[in-house]
DRENDO-1510 file (C-alpha; in Angstrom, 1 decimal, always signed):
<recs>
REC; n; res; u; v; w
REC; 1; UNK; +0.5; +0.0; -0.5 .
REC; 2; UNK; +1.0; +3.7; -0.9 .
REC; 3; UNK; +1.6; +6.2; +2.2 .
REC; 4; UNK; -2.0; +7.7; +0.7 .
REC; 5; UNK; -3.7; +4.5; +1.5 .
REC; 6; UNK; -2.2; +4.0; +4.6 .
REC; 7; UNK; -3.7; +7.0; +6.0 .
REC; 8; UNK; -7.3; +6.2; +4.6 .
REC; 9; UNK; -7.2; +2.8; +6.0 .
REC; 10; UNK; -6.4; +4.6; +9.7 .
REC; 11; UNK; -9.6; +7.0; +9.5 .
REC; 12; UNK; -11.4; +4.1; +8.3 .
REC; 13; UNK; -10.2; +2.4; +11.2 .
REC; 14; UNK; -10.9; +5.1; +13.0 .
REC; 15; UNK; -14.1; +5.6; +12.0 .
REC; 16; UNK; -15.9; +3.1; +12.2 .
REC; 17; UNK; -15.0; +2.4; +16.0 .
REC; 18; UNK; -18.0; +3.4; +18.5 .
REC; 19; UNK; -17.9; +7.2; +19.3 .
REC; 20; UNK; -17.5; +8.2; +22.9 .
REC; 21; UNK; -20.4; +9.0; +24.3 .
REC; 22; UNK; -20.7; +12.9; +25.6 .
REC; 23; UNK; -21.4; +14.3; +28.0 .
REC; 24; UNK; -25.0; +16.5; +28.5 .
REC; 25; UNK; -25.8; +19.6; +28.4 .
REC; 26; UNK; -22.4; +20.1; +26.2 .
REC; 27; UNK; -24.1; +21.2; +23.4 .
REC; 28; UNK; -25.5; +23.8; +25.1 .
REC; 29; UNK; -23.2; +25.0; +27.2 .
REC; 30; UNK; -21.2; +25.6; +23.8 .
REC; 31; UNK; -24.5; +27.5; +22.4 .
REC; 32; UNK; -24.4; +29.6; +25.4 .
REC; 33; UNK; -20.5; +30.7; +25.3 .
REC; 34; UNK; -20.7; +30.9; +21.7 .
REC; 35; UNK; -23.3; +33.6; +22.8 .
REC; 36; UNK; -21.3; +35.3; +24.8 .
REC; 37; UNK; -18.2; +35.8; +22.7 .
REC; 38; UNK; -20.7; +37.6; +20.0 .
REC; 39; UNK; -21.6; +39.6; +22.4 .
REC; 40; UNK; -18.4; +41.1; +23.7 .
REC; 41; UNK; -17.0; +41.2; +19.9 .
REC; 42; UNK; -20.6; +43.2; +19.4 .
REC; 43; UNK; -19.0; +45.4; +22.2 .
REC; 44; UNK; -15.7; +45.2; +21.1 .
REC; 45; UNK; -16.6; +46.7; +17.8 .
REC; 46; UNK; -18.9; +49.2; +18.5 .
REC; 47; UNK; -16.9; +50.5; +21.5 .
REC; 48; UNK; -13.9; +51.5; +18.7 .
REC; 49; UNK; -16.4; +52.2; +16.1 .
REC; 50; UNK; -17.8; +55.5; +18.8 .
REC; 51; UNK; -13.8; +56.1; +19.3 .
REC; 52; UNK; -13.1; +55.9; +15.8 .
REC; 53; UNK; -16.1; +58.6; +15.4 .
REC; 54; UNK; -14.6; +59.7; +18.2 .
REC; 55; UNK; -11.5; +60.4; +17.5 .
REC; 56; UNK; -12.6; +62.8; +13.8 .
REC; 57; UNK; -14.3; +64.9; +15.7 .
REC; 58; UNK; -11.7; +66.3; +17.5 .
REC; 59; UNK; -9.5; +66.3; +15.1 .
REC; 60; UNK; -12.1; +67.9; +13.4 .
REC; 61; UNK; -12.3; +70.5; +15.6 .
REC; 62; UNK; -9.1; +70.7; +16.5 .
REC; 63; UNK; -7.4; +71.4; +12.6 .
REC; 64; UNK; -10.8; +74.1; +12.3 .
REC; 65; UNK; -9.6; +76.0; +15.1 .
REC; 66; UNK; -5.7; +75.1; +13.9 .
REC; 67; UNK; -5.9; +75.8; +10.8 .
REC; 68; UNK; -3.0; +73.5; +10.5 .
REC; 69; UNK; -3.2; +74.6; +6.7 .
REC; 70; UNK; -2.4; +77.8; +6.6 .
REC; 71; UNK; +1.0; +80.5; +7.1 .
REC; 72; UNK; +1.4; +81.1; +10.3 .
REC; 73; UNK; +2.3; +84.9; +10.7 .
REC; 74; UNK; +5.7; +86.0; +10.3 .
REC; 75; UNK; +7.6; +86.1; +14.1 .
REC; 76; UNK; +9.7; +89.4; +13.2 .
REC; 77; UNK; +9.3; +91.9; +10.1 .
REC; 78; UNK; +12.1; +91.7; +7.9 .
REC; 79; UNK; +14.9; +94.5; +7.9 .
REC; 80; UNK; +13.6; +97.3; +6.4 .
REC; 81; UNK; +15.8; +98.6; +3.5 .
REC; 82; UNK; +15.3; +102.0; +3.8 .
REC; 83; UNK; +14.9; +105.1; +0.8 .
</recs>
């Protein structure tokens, strides 16, 4: 037999044996844990969206006040080269 055939035969032997019994309530416990994970992920996603919106709003307010795109006024006047 080839290596593939050996692996296939081993898998078939495993699948042909009786499966071990599952503990009662395993499905309900898994469903409850999945629901908790989904709620936590949803809360984190919403928190991240709110923080991103607040950061964008804060940046917009800062930019409107500071106007970083404008050239700042000169700190000193240029020297006068009189007539």
